[in-house]
C-alpha positions as CSV (number, residue, x, y, z in Angstrom):
1,M,0.0,0.0,0.0
2,H,1.3,3.5,-0.8
3,I,-0.2,6.6,1.0
4,L,0.5,10.1,-0.2
5,L,0.0,13.1,2.2
6,S,0.3,16.7,1.1
7,R,0.9,19.9,3.2
8,T,2.6,22.7,1.4
9,D,1.8,25.8,3.6
10,R,3.4,26.9,6.9
11,I,5.9,25.2,9.3
12,G,3.6,25.5,12.3
13,D,0.7,23.9,10.4
14,L,3.0,21.0,9.4
15,I,4.0,20.5,13.0
16,L,0.3,20.4,13.9
17,S,0.0,17.6,11.3
18,T,2.5,15.3,13.0
19,P,-0.1,13.5,15.1
20,A,-2.1,12.8,12.0
21,I,1.1,11.6,10.2
22,A,1.8,9.3,13.2
23,T,-1.8,8.0,13.2
24,V,-1.5,7.1,9.5
25,R,1.8,5.2,10.2
26,A,0.4,3.4,13.3
27,S,-2.8,2.5,11.4
28,F,-1.1,1.3,8.2
29,P,2.3,0.0,9.5
30,D,3.2,-1.8,6.3
31,A,2.4,1.0,3.9
32,R,4.8,3.3,2.2
33,V,4.0,6.8,3.4
34,T,5.2,9.8,1.3
35,I,4.5,13.5,2.1
36,V,4.7,16.4,-0.3
37,T,5.8,19.7,1.4
38,S,7.0,23.0,0.3
39,A,10.8,23.7,0.3
40,Y,10.0,26.1,3.2
41,N,8.1,23.9,5.5
42,R,9.8,20.5,4.9
43,V,12.3,21.0,7.7
44,A,9.5,20.2,10.2
45,V,9.3,16.6,9.0
46,E,12.8,15.9,7.5
47,R,13.7,13.6,10.4
48,N,10.2,12.2,11.1
49,P,10.5,8.4,11.3
50,N,6.8,8.0,10.4
51,L,7.5,9.0,6.8
52,D,9.3,7.0,4.2
53,E,9.8,9.9,1.8
54,V,9.6,13.7,1.8
55,R,9.1,15.3,-1.5
56,S,9.2,19.1,-1.9
57,I,7.4,21.0,-4.6
58,R,9.5,23.6,-6.4
59,N,8.3,27.2,-6.7
60,S,8.1,26.9,-10.4
61,E,6.4,23.5,-10.4
62,R,2.6,23.0,-11.0
63,P,1.0,21.1,-8.2
64,S,-0.8,18.9,-10.6
65,T,2.4,18.0,-12.4
66,L,4.0,16.8,-9.2
67,G,0.8,14.9,-8.2
68,S,0.7,13.2,-11.6
69,E,4.0,11.5,-10.9
70,F,2.2,9.3,-8.4
71,R,-0.7,8.5,-10.8
72,G,-1.4,4.8,-10.6
73,K,1.1,4.3,-7.7
74,V,-1.0,5.6,-4.7
75,D,-3.9,3.8,-2.9
76,L,-4.8,6.7,-0.6
77,A,-4.1,10.4,-0.9
78,I,-4.9,13.0,1.8
79,A,-4.6,16.8,1.6
80,L,-3.7,17.9,5.1
81,A,-4.1,21.6,4.2
82,P,-7.3,23.2,2.9
83,R,-5.5,24.7,-0.1
84,A,-6.0,24.6,-3.8
85,A,-2.3,23.4,-4.3
86,D,-2.8,20.5,-2.0
87,F,-6.1,19.6,-3.6
88,A,-4.4,19.6,-7.0
89,I,-1.5,17.4,-5.8
90,V,-3.9,14.9,-4.3
91,G,-6.3,15.0,-7.2
92,A,-3.6,14.4,-9.8
93,T,-2.7,11.1,-8.2
94,R,-6.1,9.7,-9.2
95,A,-5.8,7.5,-6.1
96,P,-9.0,5.5,-5.4
97,I,-9.5,7.4,-2.2
98,R,-8.6,11.1,-2.1
99,I,-9.6,13.1,1.0
100,G,-9.3,16.7,2.1
101,Y,-11.1,19.4,4.0
102,T,-12.2,23.0,3.6
103,Y,-14.2,25.6,5.6
104,V,-18.0,25.9,5.6
105,R,-18.1,29.4,3.9
106,R,-15.4,28.6,1.2
107,Y,-18.1,27.9,-1.3
108,F,-15.9,28.0,-4.3
109,A,-13.5,25.5,-2.7
110,R,-16.4,23.3,-1.8
111,L,-17.5,23.3,-5.4
112,T,-14.1,22.8,-7.0
113,G,-12.8,20.4,-4.3
114,R,-15.2,17.8,-5.7
115,M,-13.2,17.8,-8.9
116,Y,-10.1,16.7,-7.1
117,L,-11.3,14.7,-4.1
118,T,-13.5,11.7,-3.5
119,D,-14.4,12.9,0.0
120,L,-14.4,16.5,1.2
121,A,-14.8,17.2,4.9
122,L,-16.1,20.6,6.2
123,S,-14.6,22.5,9.1
124,Q,-16.5,25.0,11.2
125,A,-13.3,27.0,11.9
126,D,-14.4,30.0,9.8
127,P,-13.1,33.5,10.8
128,L,-16.3,35.3,9.9
129,L,-18.6,32.8,11.6
130,V,-16.6,33.0,14.8
131,D,-16.3,36.8,14.6
132,R,-20.1,37.1,14.5
133,N,-20.5,34.7,17.4
134,P,-17.5,34.8,19.8
135,L,-19.0,32.0,21.9
136,R,-18.9,29.6,18.9
137,P,-16.6,26.7,19.8
138,V,-13.8,25.9,17.4
139,R,-11.9,22.7,17.3
140,H,-8.1,22.6,17.4
141,E,-6.5,22.0,14.1
142,V,-4.8,18.9,15.4
143,E,-8.3,17.4,16.2
144,E,-9.6,18.4,12.8
145,L,-6.7,16.6,11.1
146,L,-7.0,13.5,13.3
147,D,-10.7,13.3,12.3
148,L,-9.6,13.7,8.7
149,V,-7.2,10.7,8.7
150,A,-9.8,8.7,10.7
151,R,-12.2,9.4,7.8
152,A,-9.6,7.9,5.5
153,G,-9.5,4.7,7.6
154,A,-6.8,5.4,10.2
155,T,-7.8,3.8,13.5
156,R,-4.8,3.9,15.8
157,R,-4.8,7.5,17.0
158,V,-1.6,9.2,18.1
159,D,-2.0,12.6,19.8
160,D,1.5,14.0,20.4
161,L,3.2,16.6,18.3
162,R,6.7,15.6,17.1
163,I,10.0,17.3,16.3
164,D,13.0,15.0,16.3
165,I,16.0,16.8,17.8
166,V,19.3,15.0,18.4
167,D,22.4,15.5,20.6
168,R,24.2,17.8,18.2
169,D,21.2,20.2,18.3
170,R,21.3,20.2,22.0
171,H,25.1,20.8,22.0
172,A,24.7,23.8,19.8
173,V,22.6,25.6,22.5
174,A,24.2,24.1,25.6
175,H,25.6,27.6,26.4
176,L,22.1,29.0,27.0
177,P,20.8,29.2,30.5
178,A,18.6,26.2,31.5
179,N,15.1,26.6,33.0
180,S,14.7,30.0,31.4
181,L,11.8,32.1,30.3
182,T,12.5,31.8,26.6
183,F,10.9,34.6,24.5
184,H,10.7,34.3,20.8
185,L,11.0,37.6,19.0
186,A,8.7,37.8,16.0
187,D,7.1,40.4,13.8
188,H,3.9,40.7,15.8
189,W,5.8,41.9,18.9
190,L,6.7,45.0,16.8
191,R,3.4,46.1,15.4
192,D,-0.4,45.9,15.6
193,G,-0.9,46.4,19.3
194,S,2.8,46.0,20.4
195,T,6.0,47.9,19.9
196,L,9.7,47.1,20.3
197,E,9.9,49.6,23.2
198,N,7.0,47.9,25.0
199,T,8.6,44.5,24.3
200,I,11.8,45.6,26.0
201,G,9.7,46.8,28.9
202,L,8.1,43.3,29.0
203,L,11.4,41.5,29.0
204,R,12.6,43.7,31.9
205,E,9.4,42.8,33.9
206,L,9.8,39.0,33.2
207,H,12.9,39.0,35.5
208,R,10.5,39.2,38.5
209,F,10.2,35.4,38.4
210,G,13.9,34.9,39.2
211,L,14.5,32.9,36.1
212,P,17.0,33.6,33.3
213,V,15.4,35.4,30.3
214,V,16.5,34.2,26.8
215,V,15.4,35.7,23.5
216,T,15.5,33.7,20.3
217,H,15.0,35.3,16.9
218,A,15.2,34.7,13.2
219,A,17.5,36.4,10.8
220,E,15.0,39.0,9.7
221,H,14.8,40.4,13.3
222,R,18.6,40.7,13.8
223,A,18.4,44.5,14.1
224,Q,15.7,44.5,16.7
225,A,17.4,41.7,18.6
226,A,20.6,43.9,18.7
227,V,18.5,46.7,20.3
228,I,17.3,44.3,22.9
229,S,20.8,43.0,23.6
230,R,22.1,46.6,24.1
231,A,19.2,47.3,26.5
232,N,20.7,44.7,29.0
233,V,17.3,43.4,29.9
234,V,17.9,39.7,29.1
235,D,20.5,37.0,29.9
236,A,21.0,35.8,26.4
237,V,20.0,36.7,22.8
238,V,20.4,34.0,20.2
239,G,19.7,33.9,16.5
240,D,21.0,32.1,13.4
241,L,19.9,28.8,14.8
242,T,18.8,25.9,12.6
243,F,15.2,24.8,13.0
244,F,16.2,21.8,15.2
245,E,18.6,24.0,17.3
246,W,15.8,26.4,17.9
247,A,13.6,23.5,19.1
248,A,16.5,22.4,21.3
249,A,16.7,25.9,22.8
250,F,13.0,25.7,23.7
251,E,13.6,22.3,25.2
252,R,15.9,24.0,27.8
253,A,13.2,26.5,28.8
254,R,10.9,26.4,31.8
255,C,8.3,28.4,29.9
256,V,8.1,29.9,26.4
257,V,6.6,33.3,25.7
258,T,5.6,34.1,22.1
259,V,3.1,35.5,19.7
260,D,1.0,33.4,17.3
261,T,3.8,31.9,15.1
262,A,5.3,28.5,14.6
263,A,7.1,29.1,17.9
264,T,3.8,28.2,19.7
265,H,3.8,24.7,18.1
266,V,7.5,24.1,18.4
267,A,7.1,24.8,22.2
268,S,4.2,22.3,22.3
269,A,6.2,19.7,20.5
270,M,9.0,20.2,23.1
271,R,6.3,19.8,25.8
272,K,6.9,23.2,27.2
273,P,4.4,25.4,29.1
274,T,3.6,28.4,26.9
275,V,2.2,31.9,27.0
276,V,0.9,33.2,23.7
277,A,-0.3,36.6,22.7
278,F,-2.8,36.3,19.8
279,E,-3.8,39.1,17.5
280,D,-6.9,41.1,18.3
281,R,-8.4,40.4,14.9
282,F,-10.0,37.0,14.8
283,F,-8.8,36.3,18.3
284,H,-11.7,33.9,19.2
285,L,-10.8,31.7,16.2
286,S,-7.0,31.8,16.4
287,S,-6.9,31.3,20.2
288,Q,-8.9,28.0,19.8
289,E,-7.7,26.6,16.5
290,W,-4.0,27.2,17.1
291,A,-3.7,27.2,20.8
292,P,-0.7,25.5,22.5
293,Y,-1.5,21.8,22.4
294,R,-1.5,19.4,25.3
295,V,0.8,21.6,27.5
296,P,0.0,24.1,30.3
297,H,-0.6,27.4,28.7
298,A,-2.1,30.9,29.0
299,I,-3.6,32.9,26.2
300,V,-3.5,36.7,26.0
301,R,-5.3,39.0,23.6
302,K,-3.2,41.7,22.0
303,P,-4.8,45.2,22.1
304,A,-6.3,46.7,18.9
305,H,-4.2,49.9,19.3
306,E,-0.9,51.0,20.8
307,T,-2.0,53.5,23.4
308,P,0.0,53.6,26.6
309,A,-2.8,52.1,28.6
310,E,-3.3,49.2,26.2
311,L,0.4,48.5,26.0
312,D,0.5,48.5,29.8
313,R,-2.4,46.0,29.9
314,L,-0.6,43.7,27.4
315,R,2.5,43.6,29.6
316,A,0.4,42.9,32.7
317,D,-1.6,40.2,31.0
318,I,1.5,38.4,29.8
319,V,3.2,38.6,33.2
320,A,0.0,37.3,34.8
321,G,-0.1,34.5,32.3
322,V,3.5,33.5,33.0
323,A,2.8,33.5,36.8
324,G,-0.3,31.3,36.3
325,V,1.5,28.8,34.1
326,L,4.5,28.6,36.4
327,Q,2.2,28.1,39.4
328,R,0.3,25.2,37.6
329,V,3.6,23.5,36.6
330,H,5.0,23.8,40.2
331,A,1.8,22.5,41.7
């Protein structure tokens, strides 16, 4: 049996797909399992032992062209992302069973999806529906994906997120303080209800817990990280890490503080308590669908504006979130 999975969007979403991937492997132990990723997100599963092959679609390559390479060779194909590219990859395999999902109000996707898939599931995680009714419950993306592969016949459910770090990754970050509050610097700390100055103030306040404060960052935030380093408000600032070294840095933490990025899901995969600040827009949807998974956590809503009072409130809410998470872990 040959099973093809497809997920060509973001790193965080592919991390959230790892329980579904493990469930497929556990349910079909003798099958060959191939996944199609983008060149960008493939790092999340490069070491995943539940996969026999990782194929990446090139930027210039048509999804249907790649999918057609598997025509007549695949028994089951599953689009793990609700995207046209993944539908096209799965559809082009012409596998007897081709499954995917989309959102209730994506009417065009519902119509065209039937051209590619033999079975199209519907998700209630729609931004406009939840915005109109903030009390509307939304299932976590991991749960949606586990339901999707169960619909394809997978019966042995695996719940844990997975990132496979090794000793060389740990060695690369062994100089960082252990049991730290590890703060991931990302774009949403710098705009839309937060500022660099306010972030520096927050990092200063995080020292009240008596733990080392470590900042991680990607290359695009090297300049802002340098400003933080010069402010002398943290114990360490580290960038230029590989994906797996970054995960290893989170493994050393007592608690991770981040905004809604892949960092949230890397922290969950490393089983670390997490405090996440979600954007004000579509907060009710995002804070449910992409919340930290199966770890102690606190969720904070970023303000809509950057007035002094609202920035003060953001800092206070994050500090309170950290205090609550640390208290639960200690208890």
